[in-house]
MIBA-770463 format. One line per field, with one value per residue (C-alpha): residue number from 1; residue in one letter; z, x, y. Coordinates in Angstrom, 2 decimals. Each point is the difference from the previous one (the first is absolute). Example, Ala and Ser with C-alpha at 12.3 -4.5 7.8 and 13.67 -1.06 7.14 Angstrom:
2
n: 1/2
res: a/s
w: 7.80/-0.66
u: 12.30/1.37
v: -4.50/3.44
//
This chain:
285
n: 1/2/3/4/5/6/7/8/9/10/11/12/13/14/15/16/17/18/19/20/21/22/23/24/25/26/27/28/29/30/31/32/33/34/35/36/37/38/39/40/41/42/43/44/45/46/47/48/49/50/51/52/53/54/55/56/57/58/59/60/61/62/63/64/65/66/67/68/69/70/71/72/73/74/75/76/77/78/79/80/81/82/83/84/85/86/87/88/89/90/91/92/93/94/95/96/97/98/99/100/101/102/103/104/105/106/107/108/109/110/111/112/113/114/115/116/117/118/119/120/121/122/123/124/125/126/127/128/129/130/131/132/133/134/135/136/137/138/139/140/141/142/143/144/145/146/147/148/149/150/151/152/153/154/155/156/157/158/159/160/161/162/163/164/165/166/167/168/169/170/171/172/173/174/175/176/177/178/179/180/181/182/183/184/185/186/187/188/189/190/191/192/193/194/195/196/197/198/199/200/201/202/203/204/205/206/207/208/209/210/211/212/213/214/215/216/217/218/219/220/221/222/223/224/225/226/227/228/229/230/231/232/233/234/235/236/237/238/239/240/241/242/243/244/245/246/247/248/249/250/251/252/253/254/255/256/257/258/259/260/261/262/263/264/265/266/267/268/269/270/271/272/273/274/275/276/277/278/279/280/281/282/283/284/285
res: m/n/n/d/p/d/v/r/n/a/v/e/t/f/q/l/g/l/p/r/l/p/v/a/g/r/s/g/e/l/l/g/r/a/a/g/n/s/l/e/f/q/e/h/r/q/y/l/p/g/d/d/i/r/h/l/d/w/a/a/y/g/r/t/d/n/l/i/v/r/l/y/r/e/e/t/s/l/q/t/q/i/l/l/d/m/s/r/s/t/a/i/g/d/g/a/k/s/r/v/a/r/q/l/a/t/a/m/g/l/m/v/g/a/i/g/g/h/p/t/i/t/l/l/g/d/e/q/p/l/r/q/l/n/r/g/d/f/e/l/l/v/s/l/e/p/k/g/r/i/s/l/a/e/l/t/m/r/q/r/v/l/l/k/t/h/s/a/r/i/l/i/s/d/f/l/y/p/h/d/a/t/q/l/i/r/t/l/a/a/g/s/t/l/f/w/v/v/q/v/l/t/r/f/e/s/d/p/q/p/i/g/g/r/k/l/s/d/v/e/t/r/d/e/t/d/l/r/i/n/q/i/s/i/a/r/y/r/s/r/l/h/r/l/q/e/q/l/r/a/e/v/v/r/i/h/g/c/f/v/t/v/v/a/e/s/g/l/m/e/i/c/q/r/d/l/c/k/a/g/i/l/r/p/r
w: 0.00/-0.53/-2.47/2.11/0.30/3.73/0.63/-1.96/1.86/3.36/-0.84/-1.13/3.11/2.85/1.19/2.56/3.57/0.90/1.98/-1.98/0.86/-0.63/-2.50/-3.65/-2.63/0.04/1.50/3.74/0.21/1.88/3.63/1.25/3.16/1.48/2.50/-2.07/0.25/-1.17/2.38/-0.09/3.34/-0.17/3.42/3.13/0.79/2.25/-1.04/-1.70/-0.57/-3.39/0.14/-0.86/3.38/-1.51/0.25/3.74/1.88/3.03/1.51/-0.01/1.51/2.81/0.76/-0.30/0.36/-3.23/-3.28/-2.52/-3.64/-2.09/-3.47/-2.97/-3.39/-2.67/-3.53/-2.64/-3.27/-1.86/-0.79/0.34/-0.17/-0.59/0.96/-1.92/0.96/-3.17/1.65/-1.21/3.03/-1.38/-3.11/1.99/-1.16/-3.27/-0.19/1.87/2.76/-2.38/-2.19/2.89/1.51/-3.33/-0.43/3.48/-0.63/-3.30/1.33/3.02/-2.19/-2.33/2.97/1.22/-3.47/-0.18/2.87/-1.42/1.73/-1.26/0.41/-0.70/0.25/1.23/-1.12/2.85/-1.98/-1.02/-2.30/1.26/0.39/0.69/-2.92/0.47/-2.14/-0.39/-0.77/-3.76/0.41/2.09/-3.07/0.03/3.06/-2.31/-1.27/3.09/1.93/3.53/-0.35/2.85/2.02/2.62/2.62/1.12/3.37/-1.69/-2.23/3.04/2.00/-2.89/-0.18/-3.64/0.37/-0.68/2.07/-0.74/3.14/0.80/-2.36/0.45/-0.31/-0.88/0.44/-1.79/0.82/1.25/2.77/-0.27/0.56/3.13/1.45/3.11/-0.48/2.41/-1.62/-3.53/0.59/1.93/-2.78/-2.85/1.81/1.08/-1.23/-1.48/0.56/-0.47/-0.01/-1.22/-0.21/-2.06/0.44/-3.01/0.53/-2.00/1.46/0.89/1.72/1.97/0.85/-0.87/-0.08/0.52/-3.25/1.27/-0.81/-2.41/-1.13/0.47/-1.99/1.09/-3.07/0.87/1.24/-1.78/3.27/0.30/2.98/0.61/2.10/1.02/-0.12/2.67/2.81/2.26/-2.57/-0.98/3.63/0.34/-3.24/1.02/3.35/-1.69/-2.59/2.67/2.07/-3.06/-0.85/3.54/0.07/-3.30/1.08/3.39/-1.53/-2.77/2.49/2.27/-2.72/-0.73/-3.26/-1.40/-0.40/-1.82/-1.34/-3.21/-1.84/-3.65/-1.33/1.31/-2.95/-0.09/0.33/3.02/1.64/-0.48/1.21/2.91/1.26/-0.98/0.66/3.37/0.87/-1.07/-2.79/-2.63/0.02/-2.62/-2.30
u: 0.00/3.00/-1.90/-3.14/-0.50/-0.75/3.08/2.23/-1.44/0.59/3.60/0.69/-1.64/1.08/2.99/0.42/0.09/3.32/2.90/3.22/3.62/2.35/2.13/0.78/-1.60/-3.27/0.82/-0.58/-1.77/-3.02/-0.36/-2.50/-2.06/0.64/2.73/3.07/3.69/1.48/1.95/-2.50/-1.83/-3.65/-1.70/-0.71/-3.37/-1.63/0.53/-3.01/-0.52/1.46/2.81/3.51/1.63/3.39/-1.04/-0.67/1.88/1.31/1.55/-3.41/-1.52/2.56/-0.90/-3.80/-0.89/-2.03/0.67/0.98/0.94/2.29/-1.34/2.18/-0.90/0.98/1.10/-2.18/1.35/-2.82/-1.41/-3.74/-2.66/-3.55/-2.54/-3.27/-3.12/-1.60/-2.78/-3.58/-1.06/2.02/-2.22/-3.14/-2.03/0.52/3.69/1.23/1.64/2.01/0.92/1.27/1.91/1.79/0.64/1.52/2.25/1.18/0.53/1.98/2.08/0.84/0.87/2.43/1.51/0.34/2.51/2.02/-1.82/-0.95/-3.78/-2.02/-3.75/-1.05/-3.52/-1.72/-2.35/-0.42/3.03/2.76/2.63/-1.41/0.58/2.51/0.16/3.21/-0.01/-0.19/-3.09/-2.18/-2.05/-1.42/-2.07/-2.39/-1.44/0.43/-3.24/-0.22/-1.31/1.71/-2.07/2.73/0.16/3.22/-0.39/-0.12/2.97/2.00/-1.05/1.04/3.35/-0.54/1.07/3.73/1.39/3.36/2.05/1.27/-2.54/-2.46/-3.55/-3.27/-3.17/-3.21/-3.21/-3.56/0.54/-3.68/0.50/0.29/3.50/2.10/1.22/2.90/1.33/-0.53/1.95/2.80/0.48/-0.07/2.20/2.67/3.46/-1.08/1.77/-3.18/-3.64/-2.97/-3.58/-2.77/-3.55/-2.16/-3.78/-3.00/-2.08/-2.77/2.46/1.40/-3.37/-2.97/-3.54/-3.30/-1.27/-2.48/0.02/2.60/1.32/3.77/2.42/3.58/2.07/2.68/-1.99/-3.34/-1.84/-3.26/-1.92/-3.02/0.71/-1.99/2.37/-1.50/1.37/0.54/1.98/1.95/0.94/1.29/1.96/1.56/1.00/1.75/1.65/1.24/1.36/1.80/1.52/1.19/1.61/1.77/1.08/1.28/2.15/1.36/0.84/1.69/2.56/0.28/-1.91/-2.89/-3.63/-2.63/-3.51/-1.08/-3.34/0.34/-2.64/2.05/2.35/3.75/1.08/-2.23/1.12/3.64/-0.51/-2.37/0.68/3.49/1.70/-1.71/1.24/3.53/0.09/0.22/1.01/-0.25/2.97
v: 0.00/2.26/2.16/0.40/3.82/-0.21/-2.15/2.37/3.00/-1.69/-0.90/3.58/1.49/-2.29/-2.01/-2.76/1.30/-1.58/1.51/0.31/-0.52/2.92/-1.89/0.46/-2.17/-1.91/-3.41/-0.16/3.36/-1.28/-0.97/-2.55/0.40/-3.44/-0.84/-0.70/-0.72/3.31/2.25/2.87/-0.08/1.07/-0.34/-2.04/-1.50/-2.59/-3.62/-1.62/-3.73/-0.87/2.59/-1.20/-0.77/0.85/3.66/-0.10/2.74/-1.88/3.12/1.68/-3.16/0.11/3.64/-0.22/-3.69/0.43/-1.78/2.69/-0.49/2.17/0.76/0.81/1.35/-2.46/0.80/-1.59/-1.34/1.76/-3.43/0.52/-2.70/1.20/-2.67/0.55/-1.94/-1.40/-2.01/0.37/2.03/2.93/0.05/0.87/3.00/1.83/-0.86/3.08/-2.03/-2.19/2.97/2.11/-2.93/-0.59/3.74/0.19/-3.00/1.47/3.53/-1.19/-2.29/2.87/2.22/-2.65/-0.23/3.80/-0.06/-2.86/-2.85/-3.43/-0.44/-3.14/-0.49/-3.45/-0.92/-1.83/-2.22/-3.62/-0.29/-2.27/1.14/3.44/2.34/2.81/3.11/1.96/3.70/-0.55/-2.19/2.36/0.95/-3.55/0.92/1.88/-3.28/-2.18/-0.40/-1.48/-3.55/-1.83/-2.47/-0.43/2.76/1.64/-1.73/-3.42/0.82/1.01/-3.05/-2.26/1.87/0.93/3.64/0.19/2.87/1.61/0.53/3.49/1.54/2.82/-1.37/1.68/-2.07/1.06/-1.91/0.42/-2.62/-1.00/-3.71/-2.14/0.23/0.49/3.58/-0.40/-3.16/1.32/3.22/-1.69/-2.53/2.51/2.52/-2.50/0.94/3.34/3.30/2.03/-1.05/2.05/-1.25/1.64/-1.28/0.89/-0.04/1.16/2.81/-2.46/-2.37/2.91/1.59/-2.27/1.31/-1.89/-1.51/-2.61/-3.71/-1.36/-3.37/0.12/-2.15/-0.63/0.91/-2.54/-3.01/0.74/-0.73/1.94/1.32/2.22/3.08/3.01/2.96/2.23/2.14/-3.02/-2.01/3.11/0.69/-3.57/0.29/3.32/-1.46/-2.94/2.24/2.40/-2.89/-1.41/3.39/0.54/-3.45/0.67/3.48/-1.20/-2.73/2.23/2.77/-2.54/-0.63/3.74/-0.17/2.06/-1.10/2.06/-0.63/1.74/0.26/-0.95/2.41/2.93/-0.45/-0.51/3.64/0.73/-3.24/0.97/3.56/-0.57/-3.51/-1.12/3.35/0.23/-3.50/0.92/-2.57/2.75/3.65/2.76/0.45
//
């Protein structure tokens, strides 16, 4: 989708919101937000389960009797893996959700390439092995529609997502499938130097309104059920959605990443300006 007008406008207007090293050249310019092994100290904080015990500050423990970890900013190799959900749930609605998800993946990949990085887009669908697009292949996303019957959670559980170690990772999905948010994020973030998560929803998925009785069909399993979409069912849905988003956000923040939810109908430029810049994922040029 390199030639998509919205994508081109976004790439010309915004850049990735990454800190830079004061060095010459392009390689090694970016710093990740995870605890790393470089010599540039970043901060202390309280130990959390799952933290690397090699970063425990034993001197601080001796003084305070509290487990404290030392965090370091780690240079990235500019190797960026964009994980794009291609399951059928992302095709819901008039196609806006799938279109915006593909535009975001393309725009971010091009932004990585603009600073000398090596981006790939991994298509999380039914193909085995999972298809990967290099920078020269991004235009293929124009004609690729989400048709996957296997959810991201299932792909991860079956260990079908090949993750590059010491890479920056950007995950784009709607997350509207049964899964353990904590386990999913920990698995997909493992070994990364930076981890950003963008949840793309339709306006109705984000803020549903009463529409009466409907027969609902699961786009992935084809199971059908009758449901009355009234204020009671909407309140239950919003509660579950909010709980899911808080679980995702908490786990992403724990590893010093960024989590943001966007509404597809807002359009790519408004999403970049309002949501991604606010989250620190992008910034104006």
